[in-house]
N, C-alpha and C positions, 0 to 999 in steps of 0.2 A: 503493500499500499504506499502511495506517494506520501511524503511528508507535507503537510499542511504549511503554505507560505504566509509570512507575515512581513509587512513592510512597516518600518517604524521611521518617523518623520520628527526630528528633534533636532535643535542647534546646540544642545549641550552634549558635549562628548561622555561625561560621565554617566548622564541618564541614558544615552544611547548604549554604552558599555553593559550597565545594569540589566536593561530589558533584554538586550541581545543574548548576555550569559543565562538569564533565567528562562527564557523562552527556548532557547537551544537546548538547554538541560532538560527541557520536557519534550524534545523531539521535533520542536518547528525548525523549518527553514526560515531563517531570519536575513532580511535586508535592511540595510540602514542608510539613511540619506540625512543630511543637515540643512536642506532647504525646501520650501514648499514646490519651487519650480521643479527641483530634481524628484520629489516626491510624485508629482502629477505624471512626470515624464516615466519614472520607473513603473507606476501603477498602470500606465497604459500599454506599455511594451512587455511587462512581465506580471500580468494581473494576478495580485495576491488574493488570498482567501480572506484576509483580514488587514485592515490598517490601523496602527497605533498613531496618532496625530496630535502634535502639540499645537495647543490654540495660539501661543505666540511666538510666531516666527518671523525673523526679518524678511522684507520682500513680500512675496506672497505669503499671507499669514495663514493660519489653520482654518479659519472660516471660509476664505476663497477656495483654499485646496478642496474641503469638503463639498462646497457648491459646484466646484469644476467636477470632481468625481462622480457625484450625484447626477449630474447633467448630462454625462457621457455613458452612452448605452453599454459600453465595453465594462464599464466600473460600477454603475449605479446600484448593483446588488451586492456590491463588496460591503460588509460591515465595517464601521468606522468607530473605534474606541478613542475619544478624545480626551487628551490631557490637559488639564488647566491647573495654573499654579495657584490662583486665588480660590477656585471653587465658590466664587460669588454666583447668586443665583442669576444674575444678568448675563454672565458668561456662559452657564449652563444652558439656560434658555435660548441663547443666541445659538449655540453650537447644536441643539437638538432640532431647532428650526431649520438649520441648514442641512440637516439629513443625518447627523451623527446618531450611532444607535445606542450608544452608552457613554458614560464618562467617567474619569476617575481624577481625584485631584492630588496634586504635589504638595509635600513629600507622600509617597505611597509605599505600602507593603508589596515587595515584590510576588508574595504568596498571592495577595489580594489581585495584583494584576494579572497574573497568569490564570487565577480562576476566573476572572471576568473575561478573559480573552477566551477561554474554553466556553464559557456560558454562551458568549455572542456567536461563535462559530456553532455551537450546538442548536442555538435557536435558529441560525440561518439554515442550517442543513434540513431541519425537520419542520421549519413553518411552511404551511401550504402556500403555494404561489398563486393558485387560482382561486379569486374571490368566491366561487361558488362553492367551493370544498367544504365538507362537514368538518366540525372542530370538535374534539373531545378533550377535557382538561379535568381530570378527577372526576367528581359527580356532576360536572357540567358538560351538557352536550349541545351544541349548535348546528341546526340543519337549515341553511340558507334556502335551499330549493322548495322546503316546505314552509318556510318562516316560522320555524318551531324550535323552542328552547326548552330543554328537559333538565330538571335540578334534582338529583338522587331519585329518578325514575318518575317524577312528577312533572307535566307540563306547566309552564308558567306563561302568563300572557304579558306581552311587552307592546308598548307602542311601537310604531315603524321607526322612529328615531332611535329609541331606546335599543331596539334590536341592532341598527346598524352601528351604534357606538360599542355595544357588547361585541359584536362580531369583529369589528376592527381592532379592538385590544386582544381579542382572544387569538387571532391569527398571528400575533407576534408576542406569545406570552414572554415576561420579563423585560419587554422594550418599553422605554417611557416615552408617552405621547404628550406634546404640550397641549394646551386647551386648543391654541390654534391649529394644530396637526390633525385634532380631533374634528375640529369644524371643517377643515379642507377635506379630511377623509370621508366625512359622512353627508357633506353638503351636496344637495341634488335639486333637481326640478321641483320635488314634492317635499323638500325638506329645508327648513329654515332654522338653523342652528347658529348662536353667536357663542363668543368666548364666555359671557356670564352664563348663559343658559345651559352650558356643559355641566357645570356644578350641580345645577337642579336636577338634571338628568341622572347624573351619577347617583345622587341621593336616592332618587327614585329606583334606579337599577339595584342598588345595595338591599333596599327594603324588600324588593320582589324576589331577590336572589336567595333570600332568608339563610339556610345553612351553610351556604359557600359564599355569603357576602364578603368574606375575608378575602377571596380569590381578587377581588378588585381593590388595589392598592393605591394610596395618595402618596406622592412624592412630593413633600413639603416645597413650595415655591416653584415648582417646576410643571406638573401635570398627574397623569394616572398611567398605570400599568396593571396587567393582569399577571397575576403571579405565576412563576414559572414552575409548573408541578411536575 
């Protein structure tokens, strides 16, 4: 089995060495570059399985790199784990809104970094790509074709918007969605959702999900995610 490829983009040599050492020790094939421009170039020519991307880079910064990769058909499906020094809510939100799939703040534990990389790769490999595919998480089953949600063997009634929000989150368990991403993901001709109304729909969803309401997690200051079960 071929080793999974991880591209690391960071302008701090000591950080690059730390990440490369720990990921290589876990069997990953690691490539390191020190600029956003080189990160885009390498990602396009040697498409990796995941990118570890520093937010603060000279020249082409991490946000622009992320936007560029997510806009390119060759690399848009590659998970991006964003590194941020401050960990401020605004930095995290901007990164996620650009398409980053997860984030970790500096300084970080190498063990935590490796775990987050493995989790992102696992989610990417098992997440259903087809929007109409059924999704099962623990005691929760979602059947888009029948517009049906079953919790612990019992059907529950959801509004059209609640169903679309739940399905969006459940298709990517563990991934954090900002309110803006949820709005974009469920908005349609017959759906009117705003950033403010997302919170209301989430409260209603939790009440209806009953015994599995804890599956729907709040990431303070960022948004919501479905627990990776």
